[in-house]
C-alpha positions in Angstrom: 65.7 -11.0 -135.1 68.4 -12.7 -133.2 67.7 -16.4 -132.0 68.0 -15.3 -128.4 65.5 -12.5 -128.8 63.1 -14.8 -130.7 63.4 -17.4 -128.0 62.3 -15.0 -125.2 59.7 -13.5 -127.5 57.9 -16.9 -128.0 58.7 -18.4 -124.6 55.5 -17.1 -122.9 53.2 -18.2 -125.7 54.9 -21.7 -126.0 54.6 -22.3 -122.2 50.9 -21.3 -122.2 50.3 -23.7 -125.1 52.1 -26.4 -123.3 50.3 -26.0 -120.0 46.8 -25.3 -121.3 46.7 -27.2 -124.6 49.3 -29.9 -124.8 49.2 -31.3 -121.3 45.4 -31.5 -121.1 45.3 -33.3 -124.3 47.9 -35.8 -123.2 45.9 -36.2 -119.9 42.7 -36.9 -121.9 44.4 -39.5 -124.1 45.7 -41.4 -121.0 42.3 -41.2 -119.4 40.6 -42.7 -122.5 42.7 -45.9 -122.3 41.9 -46.5 -118.5 38.6 -47.4 -117.1 37.6 -47.2 -113.4 38.2 -50.1 -111.1 35.3 -52.5 -110.6 34.0 -52.4 -107.2 34.9 -55.4 -105.1 31.6 -57.1 -103.9 31.6 -59.5 -101.0 28.9 -61.7 -99.6 28.0 -61.3 -95.9 25.6 -62.8 -93.6 23.0 -60.8 -91.9 21.8 -62.6 -88.7 19.0 -61.7 -86.5 16.6 -63.6 -84.1 14.7 -65.0 -87.1 17.8 -66.5 -88.8 20.5 -65.5 -91.1 20.2 -64.2 -94.7 22.9 -63.5 -97.1 23.4 -60.3 -98.9 26.1 -58.5 -101.0 28.0 -55.2 -100.3 30.9 -53.2 -101.6 34.2 -53.9 -99.9 35.3 -50.4 -99.5 38.8 -51.4 -98.1 39.5 -53.7 -101.1 38.3 -51.2 -103.6 40.3 -48.5 -102.0 43.4 -50.6 -102.2 42.8 -51.2 -106.0 42.5 -47.4 -106.5 45.6 -46.7 -104.5 47.6 -49.4 -106.4 46.5 -48.0 -109.9 45.2 -44.4 -109.5 44.4 -44.1 -113.3 42.3 -47.2 -113.2 42.6 -50.5 -115.0 44.2 -50.4 -118.4 41.7 -51.3 -121.2 43.6 -50.0 -124.2 41.3 -49.3 -127.2 38.2 -51.1 -125.5 36.5 -47.9 -124.9 36.9 -46.6 -128.5 35.3 -49.7 -130.0 32.5 -50.4 -127.6 28.9 -49.7 -128.4 28.9 -46.2 -127.1 31.6 -45.2 -129.5 32.9 -46.6 -132.8 30.8 -49.8 -132.2 32.9 -52.0 -134.5 31.3 -55.3 -133.6 27.6 -53.8 -133.8 28.5 -52.3 -137.3 30.0 -55.5 -138.6 26.9 -57.4 -137.6 24.6 -54.8 -139.0 26.5 -55.1 -142.3 26.2 -58.8 -142.4 22.5 -58.9 -141.3 21.0 -56.0 -143.2 19.1 -56.5 -146.4 20.2 -53.1 -148.1 22.1 -50.0 -147.6 19.0 -48.2 -146.2 18.4 -50.8 -143.5 22.2 -50.8 -142.6 22.3 -46.9 -142.3 19.2 -47.1 -140.1 21.0 -49.6 -137.9 24.1 -47.3 -137.7 22.0 -44.2 -136.8 20.6 -46.0 -133.8 24.1 -46.0 -132.3 24.6 -43.0 -130.1 28.0 -42.0 -131.3 27.1 -42.1 -135.0 23.8 -40.3 -134.4 25.8 -37.5 -132.7 28.4 -37.7 -135.5 25.8 -37.4 -138.3 24.3 -34.2 -136.8 27.8 -32.7 -136.1 29.0 -33.2 -139.8 25.6 -32.0 -141.1 25.7 -28.9 -139.1 29.5 -28.3 -140.0 29.1 -28.8 -143.7 25.8 -26.7 -143.8 26.6 -23.8 -141.5 30.2 -23.2 -142.6 29.7 -22.3 -146.3 26.4 -20.3 -145.5 28.5 -18.2 -143.0 31.1 -17.6 -145.5 28.6 -16.6 -148.2 26.3 -14.5 -145.9 29.2 -12.8 -144.2 30.8 -11.9 -147.7 27.5 -10.5 -148.9 27.0 -8.3 -145.8 30.4 -7.0 -146.0 30.1 -6.1 -149.8 26.7 -4.5 -149.1 27.9 -2.4 -146.1 31.1 -1.4 -148.0 28.8 -0.1 -150.8 26.4 2.1 -148.6 27.2 5.7 -147.8 29.8 6.4 -145.0 27.0 8.0 -142.9 25.1 4.8 -142.6 28.0 2.5 -142.1 28.4 3.0 -138.5 24.9 2.0 -137.3 24.7 -0.7 -140.0 27.9 -2.3 -138.6 26.6 -2.1 -135.1 23.4 -3.9 -136.0 25.3 -6.5 -137.9 27.6 -7.3 -135.0 24.6 -7.8 -132.5 24.5 -11.6 -133.0 28.1 -12.0 -132.0 27.9 -9.5 -129.2 25.0 -11.4 -127.6 26.0 -14.3 -125.4 25.5 -17.6 -127.3 23.4 -19.1 -124.7 21.1 -15.9 -124.4 20.9 -15.5 -128.2 19.8 -19.2 -128.6 17.3 -18.9 -125.9 15.8 -15.7 -127.6 15.3 -17.7 -130.8 13.9 -20.7 -128.9 11.2 -18.5 -127.4 10.5 -17.0 -130.8 10.0 -20.3 -132.5 7.7 -21.5 -129.7 4.0 -22.0 -130.9 3.2 -18.8 -129.0 6.2 -16.9 -130.5 6.2 -14.7 -133.5 8.3 -17.1 -135.7 6.3 -20.2 -134.5 2.9 -18.5 -135.1 3.9 -17.3 -138.5 5.1 -20.8 -139.5 1.9 -22.3 -138.4 -0.1 -19.6 -140.4 2.0 -20.3 -143.6 1.7 -24.1 -143.2 -2.0 -23.9 -142.5 -1.3 -26.2 -139.5 -2.2 -24.8 -136.0 -0.7 -27.9 -134.4 2.6 -27.6 -136.1 5.6 -27.5 -133.6 9.2 -27.0 -134.6 10.2 -28.4 -131.3 8.6 -31.8 -132.0 10.1 -32.4 -135.5 13.5 -33.7 -136.0 14.0 -32.1 -139.3 12.7 -28.8 -138.3 14.8 -29.0 -135.1 17.9 -29.4 -137.2 17.0 -26.6 -139.4 16.3 -24.4 -136.5 19.8 -25.1 -135.0 21.5 -24.4 -138.2 19.7 -21.2 -138.8 20.9 -20.1 -135.3 24.5 -21.2 -136.2 24.5 -19.0 -139.3 22.9 -16.1 -137.5 25.3 -16.2 -134.6 28.5 -16.8 -136.8 28.0 -14.6 -139.8 29.1 -11.4 -138.1 32.6 -12.9 -137.6 32.9 -13.6 -141.2 31.5 -10.1 -141.9 34.0 -8.3 -139.8 36.9 -10.2 -141.4 35.6 -9.8 -145.0 35.0 -6.1 -144.3 38.5 -5.5 -143.1 39.9 -7.3 -146.2 37.7 -5.1 -148.5 39.5 -2.0 -147.2 42.8 -3.5 -148.5 41.6 -4.2 -152.1 43.9 -2.2 -154.4 41.7 0.7 -155.7 43.9 1.0 -158.9 42.8 -2.5 -160.0 39.3 -1.8 -159.3 39.5 1.4 -161.2 41.2 -0.3 -164.1 38.5 -3.0 -164.2 35.8 -0.2 -164.3 37.7 1.5 -167.2 37.8 -1.7 -169.1 34.0 -2.1 -168.7 33.8 -4.7 -166.1 30.4 -4.9 -164.4 29.9 -4.9 -160.6 29.6 -8.7 -160.6 32.8 -9.1 -162.6 34.8 -6.8 -160.3 33.7 -8.9 -157.4 34.4 -12.2 -159.2 37.7 -11.2 -160.8 39.2 -8.8 -158.3 37.7 -8.9 -154.9 37.2 -12.6 -154.4 40.7 -13.5 -155.5 42.0 -10.9 -153.2 40.0 -12.3 -150.2 40.9 -16.1 -150.7 43.4 -16.0 -147.8 40.7 -14.5 -145.5 38.3 -17.0 -146.7 40.7 -19.8 -145.8 41.2 -18.3 -142.3 37.4 -18.0 -141.7 36.9 -21.5 -143.0 39.4 -22.9 -140.5 37.9 -21.1 -137.5 34.4 -22.0 -138.5 35.2 -25.7 -139.1 36.7 -25.8 -135.6 33.8 -24.0 -134.0 31.0 -25.6 -135.8 32.4 -29.1 -135.1 32.1 -28.4 -131.4 28.4 -27.3 -131.5 27.0 -27.4 -128.1 25.3 -24.3 -126.7 22.2 -24.3 -129.1 21.3 -27.9 -128.3 21.3 -27.0 -124.6 19.4 -23.9 -125.0 16.8 -25.3 -127.3 16.6 -28.5 -125.3 16.9 -30.3 -128.3 18.8 -33.5 -127.2 15.8 -35.6 -128.1 16.2 -34.7 -131.8 19.8 -33.6 -132.2 23.0 -34.5 -130.3 26.5 -33.4 -131.2 29.8 -35.0 -130.1 30.2 -32.1 -127.6 26.8 -32.8 -126.1 27.8 -36.5 -126.0 30.7 -35.6 -123.8 28.6 -33.4 -121.7 26.2 -36.2 -121.1 28.9 -38.5 -120.1 30.2 -36.1 -117.5 26.8 -35.3 -116.1 24.7 -37.1 -113.6 25.6 -39.1 -110.6 27.7 -41.6 -112.6 30.4 -39.6 -114.2 31.8 -41.5 -117.3 35.1 -40.0 -117.4 36.8 -42.5 -119.6 34.0 -42.5 -122.1 34.0 -38.7 -122.2 37.9 -38.8 -122.6 37.4 -41.2 -125.6 34.9 -39.0 -127.2 37.1 -35.9 -126.8 40.0 -37.7 -128.6 37.7 -38.8 -131.4 36.5 -35.2 -131.6 40.0 -33.8 -131.8 40.7 -36.5 -134.6 37.7 -35.4 -136.4 38.7 -31.6 -136.3 42.1 -32.5 -137.6 40.6 -34.6 -140.5 38.5 -31.6 -141.4 41.1 -29.1 -141.4 43.7 -31.3 -143.2 42.5 -30.4 -146.8 42.5 -26.7 -145.9 45.8 -26.8 -144.4 47.3 -28.7 -147.3 45.9 -26.1 -149.7 47.2 -23.2 -147.6 50.6 -24.8 -147.6 50.6 -25.3 -151.3 49.6 -21.7 -152.0 52.3 -20.6 -149.7 54.9 -22.6 -151.5 53.8 -21.2 -154.8 53.9 -17.6 -153.4 57.5 -18.1 -152.4 58.6 -19.3 -155.9 
């Protein structure tokens, strides 16, 4: 392809990425190092027939002049990143010095809002992602093995969790695990505890959210793996069968190595998606037991007092976290690509 043709080919995509990805990220980074101006408070005398009293009020004119002079706010550098609501450097240092052991130190750290959200986000990501890969692969192999007449309906049923809107799907599961729902009633029966509530237990809430994450994301992995199975060389499989390879050996030594690039692709997508978990927490109303980094941003942006700078700082830290998670996978992909070229 000629350079000129290639330039016009990638220009629309490059402009879209610049406008909708690069520039918003730059804007968020700038917002994270600026804080809103403090309101100018003045003391005034309120006089009536009974005398004068002093009170304070906001000087709107002076506050407006500050905002006009510095529209972005006052520059605070990395102060927002290291304050108690985020990395909490000072608090962690004090906890390390004053704690009697590692358990007490971790307990103090988990009381900090950012690290509490980070703990759930990482747990959710590292539990849901491999389970999605395993379950999606198992479903794909099973569907590929059934008679062709049954594949259509089976594929349709397997895709239902992905077709349903995430908010609606999580609400359905939320109602099912209620004490009056079918899953909630079954769990109470099996546990022998009529008062058991999944919504009132932090561990059960975490398990519930992860089960939903696997249920919702597995169809994506299934679709990708199922498409990959159609490209497995039949000659290689037939050769393995002739050599006496069992079904498990065919999967282990032929199918899985063939699907490694697709596994890398699914892992990249799932790591990015799971690290931004948000909808289940809102639908399950689980913020009292589980908060993610995305919910942390949502909470800062909600209410009458919108903490835009705090939300921006959390967004930047989330982007950094995603980049750190993706780095090992990208490095492995780059090495594999280099070996394939040689």
